[in-house]
N, C-alpha and C positions, 0 to 999 in steps of 0.2 A: 464843683468838679464836673466837667462835661462827661457824660456817659455815652454820647452818641457815636463815639469812636469804636465801640465794641463791634466786633465782626466775628462771625463763625465762618471760617475759611475752609475751602476744599483741600484736596490732597497735597498741593505743592506749597509754594512759598507764600508768606505773608510779609514779604521783605520790603524795606525801604518805603515808609509812609511819607515820602517827600512830595515833590511836586511833579506835575506833568502839564506841559503847556497844551498839548492836544494828544489824544489817543482815540482814534476811531477804530471800530472793529473790522474795517475793510482789510486791514493787514492780516487778519486771521483767515480771510477767504482768498488771499492772493499768495500762493506758495512761493512766487518768485519775488516777493517784496524784499527790498534790501534796507538795512538800517546801518547808518554810519558808513555807507559805501563799502561795507566789509562783511556784514552778517546777513546771510540769506535765510529768511524765515521758512521753516518747514511746516510746522503745525502748532496749534494752540495746545499748551500743556495744562494750564489752569488759570483761574481768575480769582482775585481776592478783592476785598473792599477797597484797597488802595492801589492795586496794580494788576497787570496782566502779564502772564509768563508764556513764552514761546520756546520751542526747541528750534535752534537755528544752526547754520553751518558757517564757521569762520573760514571764508574763502582764501584768506591770506595764509593762515597756518594749517588749513585743511583739518579742522577738528570740530566736533559738536560742542555747542555752548547753549546755555540757557540765557535768553534775553528777557529782562524784566523791563516793561514799559509802564510808566506811572500814569495814573488816570488824570484827566484834565481838571477835575474839580479840586485837586490838591495843588494846583498851580496858581491859585487865586491870591496868595500872599507871598511877600518876599521872604517871610520867615520859613515857609515850607520849602522854598527853593534853596535857602541856605542850609536847611536840614539835609536836603538831598545831597548837596555837595559835601557837607561835613561828614555825614554818615557813610557815604560812598568811600570817602578817603579813609575813614576809620576802619571799615571792613576790609579794605584793600591792604591794610597793614598786616593783616593776620595771615600767617602762612603756617598751616598745621595739618597733619594728615587726617584729622577728624573735623576739619572745618572746610566748608565749600569755599573755593578760591574765587575772588573777584578779579576778573581779567581786565576789565575796561569799563568806562562810563563816558557818556557824552550826550551831545545834543544833535539830533538829526532833524533839521527843519523845525517842526513844531513838536517833536517827540523827544523826551528825555528818557534815556535808557541806561541799563547796566548789563554788562555781559559777565556771566558767571560760569563756573565749571558745571557741566551737565552731568548729572548723576543718573545712571541707568539702574533702576531698582525700585524700592518702595520707601516707606517711612515707618516710624515707630507706632504711629496711630493705626495704620493698617496691620502692622504686626500684632498689636494687642488685640485687635478685633478678629483676626483670622487664625491665630495660633491654635493648635489643637489642645495644648496644655501649657502650663507655666513651667519652664525649665529654669530652675534657680541659677545654675551656672551661666547659662546664656544671658539671662537678664542682668546678672551681676557684671558680666563682661560689657554689656551695653552701658550700664551705669558708670563703670570705670572709664570707658571711652568718652562719655559725655563730660565727666569731670575733667579729663585731660584737656578737652577742647575749651571748655569755659575757663579753666584755670589759665590757659594760654591767653585768652582774650583779656582776662583780668590783669595778667602780667603786662599787657600792653595798654592798660588803663581803659579798657572797653567793658562796659556793662551791657549784657545782652538784652535784658528787660522783657523778653518774650519767649522764655524757654517753655516748650510744650511739645508733645509727640509729633505733631504735623510739621514741626520745624527741625526734627531730627531724622534725617534721611538715612537709609540703609542701602549701600551699594550691593552689587551682585555677590560680593564676597562677605556680606553682612558686616561690613565696616561702617561705623557711625560717621556721618557727615553733618555737622551742625550748619544750618543755614539761617536766613532771615535775621540779619543784624540790622534790619530796617528801623527797629525801635532802639537800637543800641545808642548808648550815650558815652561821651568821653568823660571820664571821672573828674577831670579838672574843671569842667564846665558846669558843675552842679549849681553854681551861683546863678546861672541863667535858667534854672529849671522853671518850666511853665506849668503851674499846677492846674491849669485849665485843660491841659492835654492829658488824656489818660494813657498811661504807659503799661501795656501788657494786655493779656487776655483774661477775661473774668474768672474762668475756672482755675487759672494758674497764678493769679495775682497775689502778692503778699499782703498781709494786713496793713502794713505801712503804705504801700501803694494804693490800697483801697481807701485809705484816709486822705490821699492826695499828696503824700510825701514823696520826695524824689527816690528813684530806684538806687540800689546799692548792691554790693557783693552779697550782703545778707538777703536781699530780696531775690537775687538769682538762686541762692541756696534754697530758699523756700519754694520757688517754682520747680526746681529740680526735685525737691522732696515730694511734690505732688506727682511728678512724672514717675518717680520710684514707687510711690504708693500704687499708681496704676499698673506699673510693670509687674508687681508682685501680687496684686489682688485682682486686677482686671476692672477695678472700679475707681471712680473719683472719690476723694474724701468728702467733698461738699457738692451738693446739687440744690437747686432752688427754682422756684417758678419765675422769679424776676431777677434782674441784675442787682437791684438794691438788696434783696434778700441774700443773694450769693455773696455780695461784699460784706454784709453783716456776719455771715457765717465765717468768712475768713478772719474777721476781726474778733469774734466772740466765741464761736463754737469749737469745742475740743473734738478733734477727729476720732473716730472709732479706731482702736489699735488694729493695724493691718493683720496681725496674727490671729485676730478673732474672725477674720474673713478667710484667710488662708493659713490653716494650722501648720503647714510645712515651713512657714517663716520662722527661723530661729530667733531667740530672744535678742541676740545682739543686733540682728537686722531690724527687728521690730523697734528697738530703742533708737537705732540710727535714723530710721525714717521719721519717727516722732520728734526727734531732736531737730531735724530739718524743718519741721512744721511748727516749731515753737512760735507763739505769738510775739514774744519779746525777741527782737533780732539779736540781742546780745547773748542769748542762750543757744543759738544755732552754731553750727560749725563755723570757724573763723575764716576758712578758705576752702576752695574746691580741692586743693591738694590734700588738706586734712580729711575731707569727705572721701576722696579717692582712696587714701591709705586705709581708712576704716572699711570701705567696701572691699578692698583687696584682702584685708584681714578676715572678713566674713567669708569671702570666697575660699581662702586658704583653709580655714577651719572646716568649711562644708566639704571640700574635696577630701580632707583627711578623714572625716567621719564617713564619707561614702566609700572610701577605699580601704578602710581599716580591716585587717584580718580578724576572724573570730578569736584566734589564740591571744590577741591583744587584750581581750576582755578578761576579767578576773574569773577563773574557773572555780567550780566547787571542788570539794575534796575528791569525789569520785571521778570527776572529769580529769583532775590533775593526775590521779593515780593511773588512770587508763592511758593518758597521754604519755606518762613516763614509761609505762610498759611498752607502748607502741613505739616511742622514740628510741628506746634503749633495749633492743632485743638481745638475748644472751649470745655470747660469742660462740662461733661454730666449734671451737676446740673443746668447749665444755658441754657440748650438746651430744646426748646419747639417744640412739634410736633403736628400739626393740622391733624385731620383725613381727608383723601382724600375724595372728594365729586365729583360726576359727576354733570354736569349742570342740569340734570333732577331732581336729588335729591335736589339740592339747591332751585329750583323753588317751589316745593311742600311745603317745610318747610316755605318759605316766605308767601305763600298763607294762610297756617294754622295760622301762627302768626298774619296775618292781620285780619282774621276772628275773632280770639279770642279777639283781641283789639277792634274790632267793637262791639262785643257782650257785652264786659265789659262796654264800653262807653254807649251803649244803655240801659243797666240795671241800670245805675246810673241816667238817665234822670228823671224818676218818683220820685226818692228820692229827687233830688234837687228842683223839682216843689213843692213837699209837704213842704219842709223846707221853701221855699220862701213865701208861702201863710199862713203858720200856726205859724211861729215864730213871736212874738210881736215886734212892732215898728221898 
């Protein structure tokens, strides 16, 4: 298995590892350069091991586009040219709000190019590196959007083969846009798999890909699991000094549970990520729709736990009694209020009442004496 196709790519695309008959860098220094008699090059966006990406203006439709031009060294064989044509057509079939749209492809003189939707924003790699903290709901939202995009690709018989944070763009509204279907393969063509060509990026490649086996839905699930691991911990599950050691780690080493790195990760999410990273493809999620539903369930449970009112928890007896007294105050018609009295006021009233009683009794004494002596027998 050839390992010389490993590349560590910068910010933007690593898309379309096909062919390019010629690509010289003079285009980057000539802002008025045109490609395809339609796309006016504005500036260099990024370079990768297989391609160069520019921001350009579509002068026909008056819109910004990303132009990917493939490097000359990948035009050496007919096989690479066929890959370019096949995979450009495959990516162009995908129409989804979470996938970068392919507008056009063609040959301009000695340059083979692809025109794509230009995304103003960042990518998931930059997000992971620069975020101040891990927001569980935000990261779950990203994960769900990734699943929707790749599930759409799989429904169209396209395997992505290179899912990683730098290929997951974020537009200005933080909507996910999956790009770089350059390593994508049409499912029906697995019989033509070339095991001398390495499919994927070493940090995100599945164990079976590391062994030289063809990519599959299960391998995309594994790569997505590593992205999720990074999203919720900030770390890769496997690192190594060499590519060979890294491949062996994917094949043999059990990853550290993500919840041991980030204690805020709930058990359900921890199990979900580890299931994606199972060495045996048959033990992973069967599809991205299943993975999406599980992520959505975790998100729902997390929101409920964050918004639950304290009264929903089981109170102790004292708390319950207090809450009942507070929630059920006595009715006003049964409520009696005595006027407040100071101790001094209360003493004077008692004295006056005592005097009145004494006077009354004293006034009755002559009356009772008269009755006693004058009533007969």
